Structure formats: C-alpha cells, structure tokens
N, C-alpha and C positions, 0 to 999 in steps of 0.2 A: 461537415455538419448541412442537416437538409435545409434547402432555400428557405420552405414555407417557415421554418420553424424561425429560421434568422427573421426571415420580415414580421412575422408574427411580434419574434421578441422586439425588432426593430418599433415596434409599431409601441407595443409596451413602455419603450425607453423614451419615446415622443411624448406622453402620455408625461410621462412623472417629469421630465424638460417645460412641460406646457406648450410644445409646438404643434400650432394651429397652421390654418392652410392661409392665414397672412401672414405668419412666417415667410412660408415661399413665396409668396406673390411679392412682400417687400425686397426680396434677394432678387427675382428675377428683374425687379425694376430696376434695380444699380445694375444688372451684371454687366450691361454691354458699356459703363461708364468705365468700372476695374478691367475692363480690359487692358488697355493701355499698360496699367500700374503693373500686371502680372512679369515680365520679363524681368523686370530690376525685383523682383520681390524672388525671381528663383534665383537669380545672381548674386542676390546676401544669401539666401539659400542655402547652395552649395561651396560660397565660396567661409560658412561660416563653418560645416564639414572641415575643410580643410584645416580650418586652423585646432581639430579637436581629434589625437592620431586614433585614439579610441574609437569613435563613428566610421573614420577615415578607413579604416582597415579594412570594414564590409565592402567596401570596393575596390575590386582586387583587376578592373581591367580601365584605370588607367583613366585621361580625360576619355575616349572614347564613349566610355561607359556613361563616366557623367554627362556625357552629352544626351544620350540617351535617352539617363533617367532627367533630363530636363524634358526632355520631349512628352516623355509620362508626367512628370508632377504639370505640364502645361495643360497637360489631357485632362488632369484628376481636379483641378481648381476650376476647369470651365465647368465639368459635371458638379461639382458640390456648385455653383452658381448659376446654373441656369437646372439642375434635375436630369430629369423627373426623379423624384427621390420614391423608386418603387422598389422591387426585388433585386432585377437585376444591378440597383447603383449597390443594394447593402450587401449585396454578395462579391461586390468588385471591391469595398470597402472590411471584408473579411478577408480577402486572400490579402490585402497589403498588411496586415495585422499577423496572418499564418508565413509570408512574404518574410517579413522581419523574425522569427528566430528560425525560417532554412538559415537564412543567412548569417546567425550568430549576431544580429542588432540587438542589444540591453536595449528594454523597452523603457529606458528615463530617456533615451536619446529621439523614441515617436514624443514622446509630450515635449521636451525642449522645443523639437524642430517646430509642430504643432504650434506651440506657443508661439514662435518667433513670424509663421504664418501669418498668426491671427494676431500680429502687431503689428502688420504689413498692410493684411488686409481692412481693418479698423480705420488707420492711419490715411488706405489707400481712399474709404467711403467718405473719410472728413472733407479731404480734399478733393472730391469731386462731388460732392453734397448740393444740389439748390432747394432744393427746400427750406421746410422751417424746420425748427430747433427740434421738435416736440416729434420730427418724425424722423430726424437723424438718430434720437435715441433709440424710438421705436427699432429701425433699420441694424443699430450695431447690435443690438437685444436679441434680435431674427436671428444676425448673423452668427453669434455666440452659442445661438440653441444650435442651430445648425453644427458650429465646429464641434461643440460638445457631446454630440450624436456620434458624430466620428469619431471620434475623440475612444469615445465607449465602446464603438464594434472594433475597432484597432484594437484598443488592449482583451476587450471580450477573446477577439480571436487568435492573439497575441497568448493570451492566459491558458486558454482551449487547447491549445496546439502544443506549448510549451507543456502543461500536466501532463496532456496523452504521451508528449516524447519524452516526459520524467518515467512516468509508469510504465510503459516500453522499458528504458536504462534501466529502473527498476526490479521488472521479471524476470530480464535478461541475467540480471546481478542475481539474482537468487535461484534460478536455473543454472546457471552456471555454482553457486553454494551446494548446492543441492546434487548437482552431477559429479561435483569435487568429492560431497560425503558418500553418493552411493559409491562411488569407485570404490573408495579407501575400506567401505564398509564389506562391498562385497569378492574385495581382490582377496585379502586373507584368506574366509572360506576356500573360494573357486583356486587358491593355490594347497590349500590343504585335501582339497576333491583329486584336482588333479597329480599330486603326489604318491595318493592312496591308489587311482584309477592306474596311472604309470608303472606303480608297483605289484598289484597284480595281475596288468599284463604280462608284465616281463620278468615276476621272480620265479624261479625254478624248483617247484616243488615247495609252495609256502604251507607252512602246517597249517594246524583250521586254526590256532588260536590267531595266526597271525593274519590270515583274511580273514576271521569275523571282529578282530581289533578293525582294521582298517574298511573291512561295511560297514561299518558300527562311525567310524571316523567320518564314512561319507554323510554318512543317514544324517551326522550329526550337525553337521557342515551345509547340508541342502537343507536343512528348517532354518539353523541362522541366517543364509539368505532370503528366505522366504519372508522371517519375520523381517527382513528389510524392507523387503515389498508391501510385505502386508500395513508396516508404518504408512509407508509414504501414501498407499491405497488410503487408507482409511484417513489419514489428514486430507488427503485430495479431495474425496469423496466420502463426507460423512449424511449419511441419511436426516431426517427426519424422528426425532425418536417418539417412541410410543411409551407417555407417560401412564404405567400402572404400578398397582403397590406392588411392592417387593423385599425379601427378606434379605436385610440387610447383613445376618451373620452369613445366608447363602452362597450370600455375593462375593464375599469374603473366603469364605471355603474354596468356593469355584477358581477365586484368583490364585488361592495358594496353591494349589494343584494344578495348575498349569504352570505355575513361578517355584518350585519345591528350590526350599532354602538347602544349603551345606550343611553339614552337621554340626561345622563352628559355628552357626548363628542359630541359635533356637529363638522359640516367638511365643509370645503370649498374645492371645485373643483374649478382650474380655468385654461383655455386656453387663456393666454388675448392677445395673437397673433395671434387667432382664430382654427379652429380643424387642429388635426393633424392627418396625416396618418403613421403608422411606416410599415416597410416588416419582417413579424415572424407567425410562430403558436401561431393564439391569443386562441384557445385549452390550448396552453404553458404557454404564458404569464400571463393570467388569473391568472392563480394559481401563479406567481411572484408576483403579486397585491395584490391574496384577502391573502399572508404571513405576505407581512410587513403591509398592514390594521389590521391585526389579530396581529402580532405584536407590532402593536402602542396602538391597545386596551387595550392589555394586560398590558403596559407599563405605563398605565393612573387608575388605579382600582380607583383612588377617583373623575376620570372626568380631563377634558383637552380640546385640540382640537387637530383637525386634518387636516391639511394642504396638497393638491397636487393640484401642480403643473406643465404642460404641456408646453415646447415651444420648435422651433426647434434648433440647434445650431448646426449652418454648412451644415452637410449632416447627424448628427447625432439627431435623440427627444432623449430630455432629460425629464422625469417625477422627481419631486420631491418627496417624500413619509413624511410631517413635522408631530415628535408630541410634545406636549409639558409635556413628560411624567417624570421619574427618569434618565431619561438617561443612558450611559454605561461609563463600569471603563475603561481608554485607556489600561489597561495590558488586558481587554477582551476584545476589540475591532479588533484586530487582528487577532482572534481566531473563531469570531461569525460565521464565513461561512465554518468552518470545522463538519463535519460530524460526528455525538454523541457531541458533545459541544452545552453546553445551560447554560447560567446564570436564566432561572427561576427554581423553587425549581420542578414542574413540565414540561416535555418536554420533546419528543426525541432527541433534539437537530438536528434534521434534516431539520426543515423550510427553512434555510436559505440555506442551504448546497444544498437542491435540486431548490431552487429559482436558485442561483447560475450556477449552473448542468447545467438549463433550460437556461440561458441567456447565457453560454458559446454557450452550443450546437445553439442559434439562433443568434449565432454572434454580442450577444449585453454583458451588464456588467454591475456591483452593485458595486456602491461606500457608504461609511459608515460616518460618522461627527458622532459625538454626544458628550455632555458636563454632567456629573454630576446633577442632578437637574435640567435641562432648556433643557430635552430632547435632539432628534435622527434627522438626516435627512438620511434616504436611499434614493441613488440616481437612480434609472437606465437608461440607454442608450442602444438606440435601433436604428436599419438601419432604417435611412431613406428616403425616394425613389429616390433618387439619388445610396442610393444600398453602401455607404461606410460603412466600418465596425469600431466600437469601436479601435483607435490606440493603449488605454492601454490594 
C-alpha cells in the first residue's frame, strides 16, 4: 500500500484512540528506564512460543532463527519506546503484519503475543516508576494507546494482505473452473470439425450429399464454438446499457428466431392485455430471453411446451417463460444464477449469471420457480414506461 495512505490512516487511528503529543513525551521519558527490562521480556516471549506448536511451526530455522528474531524484536521495542512515530515507523509496522501472512502465522497469535509484551512492559513501567501515582497512570495509558495503534496497523496489514491473497486464490480457482469448462465445451465441436475435415481431405470420390453433410457439420460446430466464446466475452465485459423504450414482443420474437425450437416443442407467446413497451437496452434484454429459451429447450429433450406470457404489473413489465421440462431440484434453485454453476452435464454455468447481470444493469430482475418433473417458470421484470424499477 502507498506509504502516504498508510500514514494518513495511522493519523486517523491516532485521533480515534485519543493519541496526542503528550503521550509520546510520556513514553519517551521512561524509555531509558525500561531498556534494562527488555531482554527478560524477549526471553519470556520466545519461551512461550516454544510451548505452543502451532505458533512455533512457522519458525523453521530452529535456534539460529530465534536468535535473529530476538534481535529484531529488540529493535522493534526500541522503536516503540523512542519513536519517532513517522511514516517510516508506520510502514515498518505494516510490514510486520504482511510478513505474518507470508510465513503462515495465524493472526490470533500476534494478538496474544502483543498482549504478553503489553503485560511485561506495563509491569516494567510500574517497577521503574519514580514519580507520583497520577503520572504513572497517565504513562501506562499512553503506552496502551501506542500498543493499540501498533496492533491496529499490524492487523490492518494482515487483513489486507490476507484478503489480497484470498482474492488471488479465488481468481485462480475461477480461471481453473472456466478453463475446464471451456475445454469441455470446445473439445466436442473441435473433434467433429477435425473428423469432418479429415473425411473431406481423404475420402475418395465423396458424393455431393456427403460433402454437403460434412461441410454443414463443420459450419454448425464452428457456430457452437463461437457461441461458447461469445458467452464468455459477454460475461467478461458487458457494456453499460442504453435505456430506451422498446417493444417487448419484438424483442422476444427476435430471440426466438435466433434460437428456433424443435418441432416437438410447440410454443405459445401471449400478451393478453395488449402490446407491452419496456425501458432497457434491447440488445441486452434479447440475450436474456435467448438464454431462457435455450434453457427451456434443453430442459425438454423429449419434447414439451414453451409458454411466454407478458403483462403490465403496476409500473413494471412482467414476462414469464414457462416450460414443461424436468424441473429443478430445490437445493439447486438458490445457486442457479451463480457464475460457473450449472446443472447440465455440458455447460459453462454462465448463462443465467449473465442474464442476472444484464437485468441488474437494466434495473430489472429475475425470479425462478420450479418443481421436479413438472417444469419451471422464469419471470423477468423490466421497467415500464412509468420508469419505476423492480423493488425486489
């Protein structure tokens, strides 16, 4: 993190705990009298670590490493007592927290270790103190504020670094999932293309029908592969929508033309209360309906019926897409719109996630109801001409 931002944050934390210049003066006034107590504190610190295997396991260099760490801790305590509490001081404290993540030390042991050092330092102040009682109380309060600030910076660094690593791990895991899905989705069409190309190159005197058949297979599976890449591209970078009025009926008609249903799936499209106009980006919303139509088709491999019904609902437009397919298990319903989650044997699991992202950007919504063996209803909510967005 930028050192200027770190220091600005530290100054904010100082204000939060009530740190003032007098606190620094009190600590620096007793610093010299506390130095003789530091070696014993450090010995106690590392002896306690040795009694806890979970904390000790991060020290992989044995006694030589412990001796080096003792010297580092001496330096850390001297800085704590003498300051100055400037940008370099804050940056070094930040690095301590980041280093804990790097070596795999659970943050709870940092908290407990600092608590043990706190007890030792407060005890040393009490033993070395030669002033009045009020001055002792004020000095201990100043020391506690300073230790609280150190712990806050160390924890802040720890959490920031830990979260960054976790996000990197999640991105790598997601990339792995996507890569596996892409490989699965592209391997089949590429194998078909390869087979047909081999036939066309090596067949002796193929008939016109066979040539046409294999060229058709190549063209179809190129489209399949292109569809996979398009889906990924759409999901990765969906431009901001242009919200304009459009005909819902026309949008659905275009989506159906791009995704024709087989003859064993008749469809019904109804607008019982007349034509509907919604506000949104028609190019985006067409992707939503195309996804729902394809999903309905895939849910009815043996045939069935697709029904699409649109109606005005107060200031919203509601469009339900109903199929008579296999339905969705209740435990899967809540996850259907998660990226990379799919109930299909083949599928990237991005279709409904993309649909939800599109509707969110177009100030709409999507709900799902399903029953195993009876089918599913996907309901799309869009802004009506009155301009009110989906309250859900």
